[in-house]
Z-matrix of the N, CA and C atoms (Angstrom, degrees):
N
C 1 1.453
C 2 1.525 1 107.64
N 3 1.314 2 115.18 1 133.62
C 4 1.458 3 119.77 2 -179.30
C 5 1.522 4 110.23 3 -75.43
N 6 1.316 5 115.68 4 165.68
C 7 1.467 6 120.93 5 -179.87
C 8 1.526 7 110.80 6 -65.00
N 9 1.312 8 117.67 7 -37.28
C 10 1.477 9 121.51 8 178.87
C 11 1.526 10 110.43 9 -64.76
N 12 1.353 11 115.93 10 -42.69
C 13 1.471 12 119.76 11 178.28
C 14 1.524 13 110.72 12 -65.15
N 15 1.320 14 116.58 13 -40.04
C 16 1.453 15 121.57 14 178.43
C 17 1.527 16 111.42 15 -62.72
N 18 1.332 17 116.64 16 -43.69
C 19 1.469 18 120.56 17 178.23
C 20 1.528 19 111.00 18 -63.95
N 21 1.333 20 116.16 19 -41.45
C 22 1.472 21 120.35 20 178.85
C 23 1.531 22 110.28 21 -62.73
N 24 1.332 23 117.10 22 -43.39
C 25 1.459 24 121.68 23 179.37
C 26 1.525 25 111.05 24 -63.40
N 27 1.329 26 117.42 25 -42.67
C 28 1.465 27 121.10 26 178.35
C 29 1.524 28 111.06 27 -62.96
N 30 1.331 29 117.33 28 -43.00
C 31 1.460 30 121.50 29 178.49
C 32 1.520 31 110.36 30 -62.25
N 33 1.343 32 116.02 31 -44.68
C 34 1.464 33 121.30 32 178.39
C 35 1.526 34 110.78 33 -59.92
N 36 1.318 35 117.52 34 -48.04
C 37 1.466 36 121.40 35 -179.11
C 38 1.522 37 111.76 36 -62.53
N 39 1.333 38 116.64 37 -41.84
C 40 1.459 39 119.57 38 -179.37
C 41 1.526 40 111.53 39 -65.80
N 42 1.334 41 116.78 40 -39.19
C 43 1.464 42 119.21 41 -177.55
C 44 1.522 43 111.97 42 -75.66
N 45 1.336 44 118.30 43 -26.54
C 46 1.454 45 120.53 44 -175.70
C 47 1.520 46 115.06 45 -105.00
N 48 1.314 47 117.95 46 -25.93
C 49 1.455 48 119.37 47 -172.92
C 50 1.520 49 114.37 48 -123.46
N 51 1.308 50 118.26 49 -5.02
C 52 1.466 51 120.67 50 -179.55
C 53 1.527 52 108.98 51 -72.39
N 54 1.299 53 115.31 52 158.30
C 55 1.461 54 120.20 53 177.01
C 56 1.517 55 109.06 54 -56.54
N 57 1.301 56 115.84 55 126.67
C 58 1.454 57 121.21 56 -179.59
C 59 1.520 58 107.32 57 -102.66
N 60 1.329 59 116.94 58 117.01
C 61 1.466 60 120.12 59 -176.48
C 62 1.519 61 111.81 60 -68.24
N 63 1.329 62 116.76 61 -13.86
C 64 1.460 63 120.56 62 178.47
C 65 1.530 64 111.02 63 -67.16
N 66 1.333 65 117.28 64 -30.84
C 67 1.458 66 122.21 65 -177.34
C 68 1.521 67 109.96 66 -119.31
N 69 1.333 68 115.58 67 135.76
C 70 1.464 69 122.04 68 174.43
C 71 1.516 70 107.96 69 -132.95
N 72 1.319 71 117.03 70 150.11
C 73 1.457 72 121.02 71 177.29
C 74 1.528 73 109.44 72 -56.24
N 75 1.340 74 115.75 73 136.21
C 76 1.464 75 120.95 74 179.70
C 77 1.517 76 109.50 75 -125.27
N 78 1.318 77 115.91 76 143.07
C 79 1.448 78 121.70 77 175.00
C 80 1.529 79 108.22 78 -93.98
N 81 1.341 80 116.07 79 127.29
C 82 1.463 81 122.36 80 -178.82
C 83 1.516 82 108.56 81 -126.06
N 84 1.327 83 117.25 82 143.02
C 85 1.459 84 122.29 83 177.59
C 86 1.529 85 108.84 84 -91.99
N 87 1.329 86 116.53 85 127.32
C 88 1.466 87 122.83 86 179.77
C 89 1.530 88 109.13 87 -68.25
N 90 1.345 89 117.11 88 135.10
C 91 1.465 90 120.23 89 -178.58
C 92 1.524 91 112.30 90 -74.66
N 93 1.338 92 118.35 91 -17.38
C 94 1.458 93 120.75 92 179.94
C 95 1.524 94 112.72 93 -91.77
N 96 1.331 95 117.14 94 -55.56
C 97 1.465 96 120.74 95 -175.65
C 98 1.530 97 112.98 96 -98.83
N 99 1.316 98 117.11 97 -8.82
C 100 1.466 99 124.99 98 178.78
C 101 1.530 100 114.18 99 64.05
N 102 1.325 101 117.13 100 13.78
C 103 1.462 102 120.60 101 175.42
C 104 1.522 103 108.82 102 -85.75
N 105 1.314 104 116.27 103 149.25
C 106 1.452 105 120.52 104 177.35
C 107 1.525 106 109.79 105 -79.89
N 108 1.325 107 115.56 106 141.81
C 109 1.457 108 121.12 107 173.37
C 110 1.525 109 108.19 108 -135.80
N 111 1.311 110 115.69 109 158.72
C 112 1.471 111 121.20 110 -176.47
C 113 1.522 112 109.55 111 -96.66
N 114 1.320 113 115.14 112 126.11
C 115 1.464 114 122.14 113 171.65
C 116 1.516 115 105.51 114 -97.01
N 117 1.317 116 116.06 115 103.56
C 118 1.460 117 120.73 116 -170.94
C 119 1.529 118 111.83 117 -71.91
N 120 1.322 119 115.07 118 161.09
C 121 1.464 120 121.05 119 177.89
C 122 1.528 121 110.19 120 -60.97
N 123 1.327 122 117.12 121 -37.65
C 124 1.466 123 120.96 122 177.95
C 125 1.519 124 112.25 123 -63.25
N 126 1.352 125 116.37 124 -41.85
C 127 1.460 126 120.17 125 177.19
C 128 1.527 127 110.70 126 -65.42
N 129 1.326 128 116.47 127 -38.70
C 130 1.463 129 120.40 128 178.11
C 131 1.522 130 110.79 129 -63.42
N 132 1.333 131 116.91 130 -40.48
C 133 1.461 132 121.15 131 178.19
C 134 1.525 133 109.76 132 -63.80
N 135 1.334 134 116.95 133 -41.47
C 136 1.460 135 121.27 134 177.30
C 137 1.527 136 110.29 135 -59.86
N 138 1.347 137 117.14 136 -47.30
C 139 1.469 138 120.90 137 178.51
C 140 1.529 139 110.00 138 -58.35
N 141 1.323 140 116.00 139 -44.46
C 142 1.461 141 121.29 140 -178.99
C 143 1.529 142 110.76 141 -63.28
N 144 1.320 143 117.29 142 -44.44
C 145 1.461 144 121.84 143 -179.84
C 146 1.526 145 111.80 144 -63.16
N 147 1.331 146 117.26 145 -33.61
C 148 1.466 147 121.84 146 -179.78
C 149 1.531 148 112.46 147 -85.68
N 150 1.341 149 116.90 148 -4.58
C 151 1.464 150 120.63 149 179.22
C 152 1.522 151 113.38 150 81.76
N 153 1.328 152 117.12 151 14.38
C 154 1.465 153 120.87 152 178.98
C 155 1.522 154 108.79 153 -79.66
N 156 1.334 155 116.90 154 131.38
C 157 1.456 156 120.36 155 -173.97
C 158 1.522 157 113.78 156 -102.26
N 159 1.324 158 118.13 157 -24.01
C 160 1.462 159 121.02 158 -176.71
C 161 1.519 160 111.13 159 -96.53
N 162 1.314 161 115.92 160 140.52
C 163 1.469 162 120.22 161 176.56
C 164 1.528 163 108.65 162 -74.69
N 165 1.340 164 117.71 163 160.11
C 166 1.466 165 119.70 164 179.26
C 167 1.526 166 110.94 165 -65.89
N 168 1.333 167 116.16 166 149.91
C 169 1.460 168 121.68 167 -179.59
C 170 1.522 169 112.21 168 -104.82
N 171 1.341 170 115.22 169 -20.36
C 172 1.461 171 119.86 170 -175.54
C 173 1.519 172 110.52 171 -122.69
N 174 1.342 173 115.26 172 148.89
C 175 1.460 174 120.23 173 172.89
C 176 1.533 175 108.03 174 -69.71
N 177 1.306 176 117.73 175 168.69
C 178 1.459 177 120.89 176 -175.48
C 179 1.525 178 112.04 177 -61.50
N 180 1.332 179 117.80 178 -38.85
C 181 1.466 180 120.97 179 -179.62
C 182 1.526 181 110.87 180 -64.68
N 183 1.334 182 117.39 181 -45.36
C 184 1.469 183 121.19 182 -178.97
C 185 1.524 184 111.12 183 -70.42
N 186 1.319 185 117.44 184 -35.08
C 187 1.470 186 120.62 185 176.96
C 188 1.526 187 109.58 186 -64.32
N 189 1.332 188 116.64 187 -42.60
C 190 1.462 189 121.19 188 178.15
C 191 1.532 190 109.97 189 -62.65
N 192 1.340 191 117.38 190 -44.07
C 193 1.468 192 121.26 191 179.53
C 194 1.529 193 110.95 192 -63.15
N 195 1.322 194 117.35 193 -40.53
C 196 1.464 195 121.26 194 178.88
C 197 1.531 196 110.15 195 -63.80
N 198 1.328 197 116.86 196 -44.62
C 199 1.467 198 120.17 197 179.21
C 200 1.523 199 111.61 198 -62.25
N 201 1.341 200 117.58 199 -36.38
C 202 1.462 201 121.08 200 176.75
C 203 1.526 202 111.13 201 -66.62
N 204 1.343 203 117.63 202 -40.69
C 205 1.471 204 121.22 203 177.12
C 206 1.524 205 110.87 204 -60.75
N 207 1.320 206 115.27 205 -47.26
C 208 1.467 207 120.20 206 -179.25
C 209 1.523 208 110.34 207 -62.22
N 210 1.326 209 116.60 208 -41.93
C 211 1.454 210 121.26 209 179.74
C 212 1.526 211 111.36 210 -63.96
N 213 1.322 212 117.49 211 -42.33
C 214 1.469 213 120.01 212 -179.15
C 215 1.524 214 111.03 213 -68.23
N 216 1.325 215 117.75 214 -35.10
C 217 1.473 216 120.84 215 176.90
C 218 1.525 217 109.45 216 -66.09
N 219 1.328 218 117.12 217 -44.69
C 220 1.465 219 121.07 218 179.25
C 221 1.519 220 110.95 219 -62.64
N 222 1.334 221 117.17 220 -41.95
C 223 1.467 222 120.82 221 178.90
C 224 1.523 223 110.95 222 -63.35
N 225 1.333 224 117.25 223 -41.49
C 226 1.460 225 121.22 224 179.86
C 227 1.531 226 111.06 225 -65.68
N 228 1.332 227 116.65 226 -41.98
C 229 1.466 228 119.82 227 178.32
C 230 1.526 229 110.76 228 -64.36
N 231 1.326 230 116.57 229 -41.76
C 232 1.464 231 120.65 230 -178.70
C 233 1.521 232 111.57 231 -64.75
N 234 1.326 233 117.29 232 -34.97
C 235 1.467 234 120.34 233 -178.59
C 236 1.523 235 112.17 234 -88.54
N 237 1.331 236 117.59 235 -4.95
C 238 1.462 237 120.91 236 178.44
C 239 1.520 238 114.00 237 80.07
N 240 1.303 239 117.64 238 10.62
C 241 1.459 240 121.97 239 -179.45
C 242 1.521 241 109.48 240 -82.84
N 243 1.326 242 115.88 241 128.86
C 244 1.461 243 120.71 242 175.25
C 245 1.518 244 106.38 243 -78.72
N 246 1.315 245 116.70 244 118.15
C 247 1.461 246 120.94 245 -173.58
C 248 1.519 247 110.57 246 -107.88
N 249 1.322 248 116.66 247 127.40
C 250 1.459 249 121.30 248 172.74
C 251 1.519 250 107.63 249 -92.83
N 252 1.304 251 114.87 250 137.52
C 253 1.453 252 118.70 251 179.22
C 254 1.514 253 109.75 252 -118.26
N 255 1.293 254 115.43 253 156.20
C 256 1.453 255 122.57 254 175.74
C 257 1.527 256 106.69 255 -143.65
N 258 1.327 257 115.69 256 115.52
C 259 1.448 258 121.35 257 -175.96
C 260 1.528 259 109.45 258 -110.49
N 261 1.315 260 116.79 259 129.51
C 262 1.463 261 121.83 260 178.57
C 263 1.526 262 109.29 261 -82.14
N 264 1.332 263 116.45 262 129.53
C 265 1.468 264 122.23 263 -179.00
C 266 1.526 265 109.52 264 -142.21
N 267 1.325 266 115.00 265 168.04
C 268 1.454 267 121.47 266 171.53
C 269 1.520 268 107.91 267 -106.04
N 270 1.314 269 116.89 268 133.71
C 271 1.452 270 122.65 269 179.47
C 272 1.530 271 109.67 270 -61.68
N 273 1.326 272 116.48 271 134.11
C 274 1.465 273 121.10 272 -178.87
C 275 1.529 274 111.56 273 -71.15
N 276 1.332 275 117.66 274 -19.11
C 277 1.458 276 121.29 275 -177.45
C 278 1.532 277 111.93 276 -95.07
N 279 1.325 278 117.00 277 -59.60
C 280 1.471 279 120.55 278 -174.60
C 281 1.528 280 113.06 279 -96.54
N 282 1.330 281 117.23 280 -6.53
C 283 1.475 282 124.01 281 -179.84
C 284 1.524 283 112.83 282 66.94
N 285 1.336 284 116.74 283 13.79
C 286 1.458 285 121.18 284 178.17
C 287 1.518 286 111.18 285 -76.11
N 288 1.311 287 115.98 286 154.71
C 289 1.462 288 123.20 287 179.85
C 290 1.524 289 108.66 288 -85.08
N 291 1.318 290 116.80 289 129.96
C 292 1.462 291 121.31 290 -179.71
C 293 1.517 292 109.52 291 -149.57
N 294 1.318 293 116.81 292 176.06
C 295 1.459 294 121.29 293 175.13
C 296 1.526 295 108.66 294 -123.85
N 297 1.325 296 115.13 295 151.37
C 298 1.461 297 120.94 296 178.36
C 299 1.525 298 108.36 297 -132.78
N 300 1.349 299 117.23 298 152.66
C 301 1.471 300 120.34 299 -177.40
C 302 1.531 301 113.89 300 -89.28
N 303 1.317 302 117.31 301 33.87
C 304 1.467 303 121.54 302 179.29
C 305 1.521 304 109.05 303 -155.62
N 306 1.336 305 115.55 304 165.17
C 307 1.453 306 120.28 305 174.86
C 308 1.522 307 108.10 306 -89.98
N 309 1.323 308 118.16 307 119.15
C 310 1.469 309 120.42 308 -178.07
C 311 1.531 310 111.70 309 -61.96
N 312 1.320 311 115.00 310 145.62
C 313 1.465 312 120.75 311 175.99
C 314 1.515 313 108.80 312 -82.35
N 315 1.320 314 114.90 313 147.32
C 316 1.458 315 120.48 314 179.84
C 317 1.517 316 110.17 315 -63.17
N 318 1.311 317 116.11 316 131.99
C 319 1.453 318 121.42 317 175.30
C 320 1.516 319 114.76 318 84.29
N 321 1.341 320 118.25 319 -1.55
C 322 1.461 321 120.12 320 179.57
C 323 1.523 322 109.01 321 -108.96
N 324 1.330 323 117.24 322 135.21
C 325 1.470 324 119.88 323 -178.39
C 326 1.525 325 111.67 324 -70.63
N 327 1.326 326 115.45 325 150.63
C 328 1.456 327 122.60 326 176.03
C 329 1.518 328 107.09 327 -122.94
N 330 1.343 329 116.38 328 135.31
C 331 1.460 330 121.58 329 -175.99
C 332 1.522 331 110.88 330 -119.04
N 333 1.330 332 115.02 331 150.90
C 334 1.460 333 120.00 332 173.04
C 335 1.535 334 107.60 333 -72.29
N 336 1.300 335 117.19 334 168.13
C 337 1.465 336 121.31 335 -176.23
C 338 1.523 337 112.10 336 -58.82
N 339 1.329 338 117.30 337 -46.39
C 340 1.463 339 119.43 338 -176.87
C 341 1.528 340 111.92 339 -65.36
N 342 1.330 341 118.15 340 -41.27
C 343 1.468 342 120.31 341 178.16
C 344 1.524 343 111.11 342 -67.89
N 345 1.332 344 116.75 343 -39.08
C 346 1.459 345 120.79 344 179.45
C 347 1.530 346 110.62 345 -62.67
N 348 1.342 347 116.65 346 -45.35
C 349 1.464 348 120.22 347 179.36
C 350 1.523 349 111.61 348 -68.72
N 351 1.316 350 117.12 349 -32.84
C 352 1.465 351 121.25 350 176.83
C 353 1.532 352 110.47 351 -64.97
N 354 1.319 353 116.44 352 -36.39
C 355 1.462 354 121.23 353 -179.95
C 356 1.535 355 112.15 354 -80.47
N 357 1.332 356 117.15 355 -18.45
C 358 1.469 357 122.56 356 -178.61
C 359 1.526 358 109.70 357 -128.10
N 360 1.333 359 117.99 358 69.91
C 361 1.468 360 120.45 359 -175.29
C 362 1.527 361 113.34 360 -63.21
N 363 1.327 362 118.39 361 -24.44
C 364 1.459 363 119.96 362 179.14
C 365 1.530 364 111.63 363 -64.55
N 366 1.324 365 118.65 364 -25.06
C 367 1.461 366 121.08 365 176.24
C 368 1.520 367 111.15 366 -70.32
N 369 1.315 368 117.98 367 -33.22
C 370 1.462 369 121.88 368 178.47
C 371 1.524 370 109.34 369 -69.34
N 372 1.335 371 117.18 370 -42.93
C 373 1.465 372 120.90 371 -179.57
C 374 1.526 373 111.49 372 -65.81
N 375 1.310 374 118.55 373 -33.56
C 376 1.467 375 121.43 374 -179.47
C 377 1.512 376 112.30 375 -76.34
N 378 1.334 377 118.53 376 -21.24
C 379 1.468 378 121.58 377 179.76
C 380 1.511 379 111.61 378 -72.71
N 381 1.324 380 118.70 379 -29.09
C 382 1.467 381 122.42 380 -174.66
C 383 1.485 382 112.68 381 -80.94
């Protein structure tokens, strides 16, 4: 390799692969599992290059699980199969583990049956 080619390669590597002070690794809390994950400087550069403005909300494991849920719902709709779902959650009030027959919306609390009925006593009176 000639000296000119070597200099060109070094310049290319420095401009494309050197530490970019514009981006630093960031710790983000996953909205699903609430565990912290690292959004690396390289991932941030990728987002920037693609024109993406929002940082990720989910860790890789939760993002993969969400994509699988969406895919299974789409497959069930396409095949005409009525699909029952059961999602495991923690009650926002008592912190107990329970299941619900829907996918919770982001930012909205989910309650176990006993806490929900405790908060809505008129539903108990109408059942009798």
